[in-house]
C-alpha positions in Angstrom: 21.7 -45.9 22.5 22.3 -42.7 23.3 21.0 -41.2 26.8 18.4 -38.6 26.0 15.7 -37.5 28.1 13.2 -37.1 25.6 12.6 -40.7 23.3 12.0 -38.8 20.6 15.2 -36.5 18.3 12.7 -33.8 17.6 11.1 -31.0 19.4 8.8 -31.2 17.0 7.5 -34.7 17.4 7.9 -34.6 20.8 5.0 -32.4 21.0 3.2 -34.1 18.3 3.2 -37.3 20.5 2.5 -35.2 23.3 -0.5 -33.6 21.5 -1.9 -37.4 20.7 -1.6 -39.0 23.7 -3.2 -36.0 25.5 -6.2 -36.9 23.4 -6.1 -40.8 24.2 -5.5 -40.9 27.6 -9.0 -39.5 28.7 -10.3 -42.9 27.1 -8.1 -44.4 28.8 -8.2 -43.5 31.9 -12.0 -43.6 32.0 -11.7 -47.4 30.5 -9.9 -48.0 33.4 -12.3 -46.5 36.1 -15.4 -48.4 34.6 -13.6 -51.9 35.0 -11.7 -51.0 38.5 -15.0 -50.5 39.9 -16.0 -54.1 39.1 -13.2 -55.3 40.6 -12.3 -54.7 44.4 -9.1 -56.3 46.2 -9.5 -58.2 49.7 -8.4 -55.3 52.0 -11.8 -53.4 50.5 -14.2 -55.9 51.0 -13.1 -56.4 54.6 -13.1 -52.7 55.1 -17.3 -52.6 53.5 -18.2 -55.1 56.2 -19.2 -52.2 58.3 -21.3 -50.6 55.4 -24.5 -51.0 54.2 -25.3 -53.5 52.2 -26.9 -51.8 49.0 -23.6 -49.2 49.0 -21.4 -51.0 47.3 -23.8 -52.2 44.3 -24.8 -48.6 44.0 -21.5 -46.9 44.1 -20.8 -49.6 41.2 -23.7 -49.1 39.2 -24.1 -45.2 39.0 -20.3 -45.7 38.1 -20.2 -48.1 35.3 -23.3 -45.6 34.2 -21.1 -42.5 34.3 -17.6 -44.1 33.1 -19.2 -46.0 30.1 -20.8 -42.4 28.9 -17.5 -40.5 29.1 -16.0 -43.5 27.4 -18.1 -43.5 24.1 -18.3 -39.7 24.2 -14.4 -39.1 24.1 -14.1 -42.1 22.1 -14.0 -40.2 19.0 -11.5 -37.6 19.8 -9.1 -40.9 21.2 -9.7 -42.5 17.9 -8.0 -39.6 16.2 -5.4 -38.7 19.0 -4.7 -42.8 18.1 -4.1 -42.1 14.6 -1.7 -39.3 15.3 0.4 -41.7 18.0 0.7 -44.8 16.6 2.7 -44.2 13.5 5.2 -41.9 16.0 6.3 -44.9 18.1 7.9 -46.4 14.8 10.6 -43.5 15.6 10.5 -43.5 19.1 13.4 -44.5 21.5 12.5 -47.1 23.6 13.4 -45.2 26.8 13.1 -42.1 28.7 16.8 -41.0 30.8 16.2 -38.6 33.6 20.1 -37.3 34.8 20.3 -34.9 37.7 22.2 -34.3 41.0 21.6 -36.4 43.7 20.5 -34.3 46.6 20.2 -37.2 49.2 23.6 -38.1 50.9 25.0 -42.1 51.4 27.1 -43.9 53.0 30.4 -43.7 50.5 31.9 -47.5 51.3 34.4 -47.2 48.6 36.4 -44.1 49.5 39.6 -45.9 51.5 39.6 -48.5 48.5 43.0 -47.2 47.2 44.7 -48.8 50.9 42.1 -52.1 51.0 42.3 -52.5 47.0 38.6 -53.8 47.2 35.2 -52.2 46.1 31.6 -53.2 47.6 28.8 -52.9 45.2 25.0 -53.0 46.1 22.2 -54.2 44.0 18.7 -55.1 44.4 15.4 -55.8 42.3 12.0 -56.3 42.8 8.4 -56.8 40.5 5.9 -53.5 41.7 2.6 -55.1 39.7 2.5 -51.2 38.5 -0.7 -52.4 36.5 -3.2 -50.0 35.6 -5.7 -49.9 38.1 -8.7 -52.0 37.0 -5.9 -54.3 35.8 -3.6 -54.3 39.0 -6.8 -55.5 41.1 -7.1 -59.1 39.1 -3.5 -59.3 41.3 -5.6 -58.2 45.0 -3.5 -55.0 44.2 -5.4 -51.8 43.7 -4.3 -47.7 43.9 -1.7 -47.7 41.6 -0.8 -44.4 41.7 -0.7 -44.2 45.8 1.2 -47.5 45.8 4.0 -46.0 43.2 4.4 -43.2 45.8 4.4 -45.2 48.7 7.0 -47.5 47.0 9.3 -44.4 45.6 9.3 -43.4 49.3 10.2 -46.5 51.0 12.9 -47.6 49.1 14.4 -44.0 49.6 14.2 -44.5 53.4 15.9 -47.7 53.1 18.6 -47.2 50.9 19.7 -43.8 53.1 20.0 -45.2 56.0 23.8 -46.3 57.7 24.6 -49.2 57.4 23.5 -50.6 61.2 23.7 -54.0 62.2 22.2 -55.0 66.3 23.5 -57.7 68.0 22.0 -59.4 70.8 24.8 -59.9 73.5 21.7 -62.5 75.3 22.5 -66.4 75.2 18.7 -66.4 74.3 18.7 -64.1 72.1 17.8 -65.4 68.5 20.2 -63.4 66.3 21.2 -59.9 64.2 18.1 -57.5 64.1 17.0 -55.9 61.0 16.1 -52.2 62.1 12.7 -51.2 61.0 14.0 -47.4 61.2 16.9 -45.3 59.8 17.6 -43.9 63.0 18.8 -46.2 66.0 19.7 -45.5 69.5 23.0 -47.6 70.3 21.3 -49.1 73.1 17.2 -50.7 72.6 15.2 -53.6 73.8 13.8 -56.2 71.8 11.7 -59.1 72.4 13.2 -62.9 71.3 9.6 -63.7 70.0 9.4 -60.4 67.4 12.8 -60.6 65.7 13.9 -58.0 63.7 11.2 -55.7 65.2 11.9 -52.5 66.9 9.6 -49.3 68.1 11.3 -46.9 66.7 10.3 -43.8 64.8 11.0 -43.6 61.2 12.6 -40.1 59.7 10.9 -38.2 56.8 10.8 -39.7 53.2 10.1 -38.1 49.9 6.5 -39.9 49.5 4.7 -39.7 52.6 2.6 -42.9 53.1 -1.0 -42.5 53.6 -2.8 -42.8 57.0 -4.1 -46.0 56.6 -0.9 -47.5 55.5 0.5 -45.7 59.2 -2.3 -46.9 60.6 -1.0 -50.6 60.1 2.8 -51.0 60.2 4.6 -50.6 63.3 2.6 -52.7 66.2 5.5 -54.2 68.1 5.8 -53.5 71.7 8.9 -54.2 73.8 9.4 -57.4 76.3 10.6 -56.8 79.9 12.2 -59.3 79.8 14.3 -58.4 76.6 18.3 -58.6 76.2 20.4 -56.0 75.6 21.0 -55.0 72.1 24.0 -53.3 70.9 23.8 -51.2 67.6 26.8 -51.0 65.5 28.2 -49.3 62.5 29.3 -51.8 60.0 32.7 -49.2 59.2 33.2 -49.3 62.9 34.6 -52.6 65.1 31.6 -54.4 67.9 32.6 -53.8 70.8 32.8 -56.7 72.8 33.4 -56.8 76.8 35.0 -60.6 75.8 38.3 -58.8 73.9 39.7 -62.6 73.2 36.4 -64.3 72.3 35.2 -64.8 68.6 33.0 -62.2 67.3 29.4 -63.0 67.4 27.8 -64.2 63.7 27.0 -61.7 61.8 29.8 -59.3 63.0 32.5 -57.6 60.5 35.4 -58.1 61.5 38.9 -56.3 60.0 39.0 -53.0 58.9 38.5 -50.9 55.6 37.3 -52.5 52.5 39.0 -56.4 53.7 36.1 -56.9 56.0 34.9 -60.7 56.2 31.2 -61.3 57.6 30.5 -64.1 59.5 27.0 -66.1 58.7 24.3 -63.7 60.7 23.0 -65.5 63.6 19.1 -64.5 61.9 20.3 -67.8 60.2 19.9 -69.4 63.6 16.5 -68.4 63.6 15.9 -69.6 60.0 17.5 -73.5 61.0 20.4 -72.6 58.7 23.1 -72.2 60.0 26.3 -72.6 58.3 25.4 -70.9 55.4 28.0 -69.9 52.3 26.6 -66.6 52.0 25.4 -64.1 54.5 22.1 -63.8 54.9 19.1 -61.4 56.1 15.6 -60.7 56.2 15.3 -57.2 56.5 12.3 -55.3 56.9 14.0 -52.1 55.2 15.7 -52.5 51.7 19.4 -52.9 51.9 21.4 -49.5 52.3 23.5 -47.8 49.6 22.1 -49.7 46.9 24.1 -48.2 44.0 21.8 -50.2 40.9 17.9 -50.8 41.3 16.2 -52.8 38.6 12.0 -52.6 38.7 9.5 -54.8 36.8 6.4 -53.9 36.1 5.7 -50.5 36.0 4.0 -50.7 33.1 1.6 -47.3 34.1 2.8 -44.6 32.6 2.2 -42.4 35.7 3.2 -44.8 38.1 6.5 -44.7 36.4 6.9 -41.0 36.6 6.1 -40.8 40.3 9.0 -43.6 41.0 11.0 -41.0 38.9 10.7 -38.0 41.0 10.2 -40.4 44.5 13.9 -41.5 43.8 15.7 -38.8 41.9 17.1 -37.2 44.9 18.3 -40.4 45.6 19.4 -41.7 42.4 20.7 -39.6 39.7 20.5 -41.6 36.9 17.0 -43.3 35.8 15.6 -45.0 32.6 11.8 -45.2 32.8 8.7 -45.6 30.2 11.4 -48.5 28.7 10.0 -50.3 25.8 8.3 -50.1 22.8 4.6 -49.0 22.2 2.2 -50.8 18.7 3.0 -52.3 15.9 6.4 -54.3 17.1 8.1 -54.4 14.3 6.5 -51.7 12.9 4.2 -52.5 10.0 3.5 -55.7 11.3 0.0 -55.1 13.3 0.0 -59.1 14.2 2.1 -58.2 17.3 0.6 -54.6 19.2 2.1 -53.7 22.3 -0.4 -52.0 24.6 2.1 -51.7 27.3 5.9 -50.9 27.7 8.1 -53.4 29.5 7.7 -52.6 32.7 11.7 -52.4 33.6 12.5 -49.1 35.5 16.2 -48.8 36.0 17.8 -46.2 38.4 21.3 -46.0 39.3 23.7 -44.0 41.4 26.4 -44.4 39.3 26.9 -42.4 36.0 25.0 -44.4 32.5 27.6 -44.6 29.8 25.4 -46.6 27.6 21.8 -48.3 27.4 20.6 -50.8 24.7 16.8 -52.1 25.4 15.6 -55.2 23.1 11.9 -56.2 22.9 11.6 -60.4 22.8 10.0 -61.3 19.5 7.9 -64.8 21.2 5.7 -63.6 23.6 2.9 -65.1 24.0 -1.1 -64.7 24.8 -1.6 -62.0 27.5 2.3 -61.5 28.0 2.1 -60.5 24.1 0.5 -56.8 24.8 3.3 -55.8 26.6 7.1 -55.2 25.4 8.9 -57.8 27.9 12.7 -57.3 26.5 16.1 -57.0 28.6 17.8 -53.7 29.1 21.5 -53.5 28.9 23.7 -50.6 30.8 27.4 -49.6 31.1 28.0 -47.7 34.2 31.2 -45.6 35.0 32.7 -46.1 38.3 34.1 -42.7 39.6 36.4 -42.9 42.2 38.7 -40.6 44.4 42.9 -41.2 43.1 41.7 -43.1 40.5 44.4 -41.8 38.0 43.8 -42.5 34.1 42.3 -46.4 35.2 38.7 -45.9 34.0 36.6 -48.3 35.9 33.0 -49.9 34.3 30.6 -52.2 35.0 27.5 -54.0 33.4 23.6 -54.2 34.6 21.4 -56.4 33.0 17.7 -56.4 33.4 14.6 -58.9 32.5 11.3 -59.7 33.1 10.4 -63.3 31.2 7.3 -64.9 30.2 5.0 -65.2 32.7 2.6 -68.0 32.2 3.2 -71.5 33.2 3.9 -74.3 31.4 5.2 -72.2 29.0 9.2 -73.1 29.6 9.8 -73.2 26.1 9.2 -69.9 25.3 11.1 -68.9 28.7 14.1 -71.1 27.4 13.7 -69.3 23.8 14.0 -66.1 25.5 17.2 -67.3 27.7 19.2 -67.8 25.2 18.4 -64.3 23.4 19.2 -62.8 27.1 22.7 -64.5 26.5 23.2 -63.4 23.2 21.9 -59.6 23.5 24.6 -59.3 26.5 27.2 -60.6 24.9 26.9 -58.5 22.0 26.4 -55.3 24.0 29.4 -55.9 25.5 31.4 -56.6 22.7 30.2 -53.5 21.1 30.5 -51.3 24.2 33.7 -52.5 24.9 36.9 -49.9 25.6 40.7 -50.8 25.2 42.1 -50.1 28.5 38.5 -50.4 30.7 38.7 -52.4 33.6 35.5 -54.3 34.0 34.7 -54.7 38.0 31.2 -56.7 38.0 28.7 -57.9 35.1 25.4 -58.4 36.7 21.7 -59.6 35.6 18.8 -59.2 37.2 15.1 -59.5 37.0 12.0 -61.7 37.7 12.9 -64.8 35.7 8.9 -66.3 36.2 10.5 -69.5 37.1 12.4 -71.2 40.3 14.7 -73.5 40.7 12.5 -75.9 43.2 9.7 -76.4 40.5 9.6 -79.7 38.4 7.5 -77.9 35.8 10.4 -75.5 35.3 13.1 -77.9 34.6 13.8 -77.0 31.0 14.9 -73.7 32.7 16.6 -74.7 35.6 18.9 -76.6 33.0 19.9 -73.5 31.3 23.2 -72.7 29.8 22.8 -69.4 31.6 23.8 -70.9 34.9 26.7 -72.0 33.6 28.0 -68.7 32.8 26.5 -66.7 35.7 26.7 -67.7 39.0 23.2 -67.8 41.6 23.9 -67.4 44.8 20.9 -69.2 45.9 21.5 -72.4 43.5 22.9 -75.4 45.1 22.2 -76.9 41.6 19.5 -77.3 39.0 16.8 -77.7 40.6 17.8 -77.8 44.0 18.4 -74.5 46.1 20.4 -74.1 49.2 18.4 -74.3 53.1 18.6 -71.4 53.4 16.9 -70.1 50.2 13.1 -68.3 50.7 10.6 -68.1 48.0 10.0 -64.5 46.0 6.3 -64.5 45.4 3.4 -64.0 48.1 0.3 -66.2 47.5 -2.1 -63.3 46.2 -5.3 -63.9 48.3 -3.9 -63.2 51.9 -1.8 -60.4 50.9 -3.3 -58.1 53.9 -3.9 -61.0 56.8 -2.0 -60.3 59.8 0.9 -61.9 58.9 1.7 -60.5 55.9 0.5 -57.2 55.1 3.7 -55.5 57.3 7.2 -55.2 56.4 7.8 -56.6 60.4 4.7 -59.2 60.7 5.9 -60.3 56.6 9.6 -60.8 58.3 8.4 -63.0 61.3 6.5 -64.8 58.9 9.9 -65.4 56.5 11.6 -66.8 59.2 8.8 -69.5 60.0 8.6 -72.5 57.6 5.0 -73.5 58.7 3.8 -70.0 58.0 5.7 -70.0 55.0 4.2 -72.7 53.6 0.9 -70.7 54.5 2.3 -67.2 52.3 4.6 -68.1 50.0 3.4 -69.7 46.3 4.2 -73.2 46.6 6.6 -75.1 43.4 4.8 -76.4 40.7 4.5 -79.6 39.1 4.1 -80.6 35.6 0.7 -80.1 34.9 0.0 -77.7 37.1 -0.4 -79.1 40.2 1.2 -77.6 43.5 4.0 -79.0 45.4 3.7 -79.3 48.6 6.6 -81.1 50.2 10.5 -80.9 48.7 12.3 -83.8 47.2 14.8 -85.4 49.4 13.4 -84.0 52.7 14.7 -80.9 52.5 13.6 -77.6 53.3 10.3 -76.0 52.2 11.2 -73.0 49.3 8.3 -71.4 48.3 9.1 -70.0 44.6 11.9 -67.8 44.3 11.4 -65.7 40.7 13.8 -63.3 41.3 16.9 -63.4 40.6 19.9 -61.6 41.2 23.3 -63.2 38.9 26.8 -62.3 38.9 29.5 -63.6 36.6 33.6 -63.4 36.8 34.2 -64.2 33.3 33.7 -61.4 32.0 35.3 -59.0 34.5 38.7 -58.0 34.7 41.7 -60.0 34.8 42.8 -61.3 38.2 39.8 -59.4 40.0 37.9 -61.8 42.6 34.2 -61.4 43.1 32.6 -62.7 46.1 29.2 -62.3 47.7 29.5 -59.7 50.9 25.6 -60.4 51.9 21.7 -61.6 50.1 19.3 -59.7 51.5 15.7 -60.2 51.8 13.3 -57.4 51.9 9.7 -57.2 53.7 9.5 -53.3 53.5 6.8 -53.6 50.5 4.8 -55.7 52.8 0.9 -55.2 50.9 2.6 -53.2 48.4 3.3 -55.8 45.6 2.7 -59.6 45.5 6.7 -59.8 45.4 9.8 -59.6 48.0 12.0 -57.8 46.7 16.0 -59.4 46.9 19.2 -57.5 47.4 22.7 -58.4 46.4 25.9 -57.1 48.0 29.1 -57.8 46.2 33.0 -56.5 47.3 35.6 -56.9 44.4 39.1 -57.3 45.3 41.1 -55.7 42.8 44.1 -56.7 41.6 47.8 -54.9 42.9 49.5 -52.2 40.9 52.4 -52.7 39.2 55.0 -50.9 40.9 
């Protein structure tokens, strides 16, 4: 589908659509504020403990009267706007496209690709719960617009930082420390009890968090008995006083793109040493993410805020993805009040994009246009010659309610079919496909008995899941990605550093991560087979090699659990970095 900034082909139609929405929006906003005043988050209830008990009921009463009156007064104009807005959705393209020149520099990992024969790509996905404020409060999350700005600034801060790792030389250390800032001194101190936390000053971001957020973050102090820590760039060899000894776990050995990593020593702190994939629980987004998929960006204004925050870093953004009103057109039995919630940001130029809406939604999920977004990207490298390299990136958000596995299975069938059709339709002779990635919120996990149908789907025969040992069984180092909503603002999980420490301790994970679900909806407290407790992992980043160029080889360079959005969403973002080994050039 053609990539144009406006979802409409005509300026006249676009202007008419803007007028219709301008008449609808005030009524929508009054209703949102009316509902939001009746639902408080646990953070707001805690803040009211020191107030007079009668103040909140009075605010609710007068706020209800005010917004209800404004809603009723504006309703006739909103109805007129709706009659203009709704029919135009039949000719609307299912996304908006932003293209611009990035202004923030990012470390270029692939500059030496000709010598090494390797390419490195970073991917990340996160469910943000950016619903209208009144609906987000049912997930114990409020202030949608403020959260959108804070999330955008956090992502930029994490992705633009140098690719730095910290290694503790002391035998009593707990392992690799994830920096909590993009500016790190070569030598710092850290206490073993506060793994991953450093008292550093964060650089400015495009969106400055609120004062309340700043007061909650960075509360870790150093210990007088802390050991020496060395910060090393991944692109440089790590200094070691014993030249003949093996490098510490997590240290990059070798040169250029051909570097190999030992499993990080952070796995030792999790009781998961010997993992086949380098894993990190990081207080910041991994540096150098090339493609970013976000889910539940349902609110249009929040999507625009995210676009503005990420535009200095990501030159290509697809937002407001999905369809509205009757879908299919003239079928009023399925009315879409919200878009798909999908949001894609890319550092790589977009060549083609296509969106599909799931036709089998049920219940409250049918109000949103959940579906699949497929894009084809161009890999532009120096000294590339006539060789055109491309990649495929696919984002989705599946049906949510528990117990509806049959709906998700049908959607997985459609995902596999639509991806195949997109790649077949947009393939060109002579292209070299170097990656094929599928990510998003699948709304099922690989450990719940209630999700057996989805766990055995053939999609997992096509795509590789780095976290999956087999159907229904996770690898020992896997951590769930869904937080328990009532406890989002508890001390143990409300800041990136505290959530990072919580995820590294199994007993705390049991308290703050959503447990697996048995058939019938009851939680499962203990894993089968006596393995480590996992929690529900709903967020996936998958890849496959069967559709990439012949003689290329893909391996996982790093898998990351990100805690930087603590207090801003109820999901834990995940990141995946892939290394692609290219076939040798014919002489």
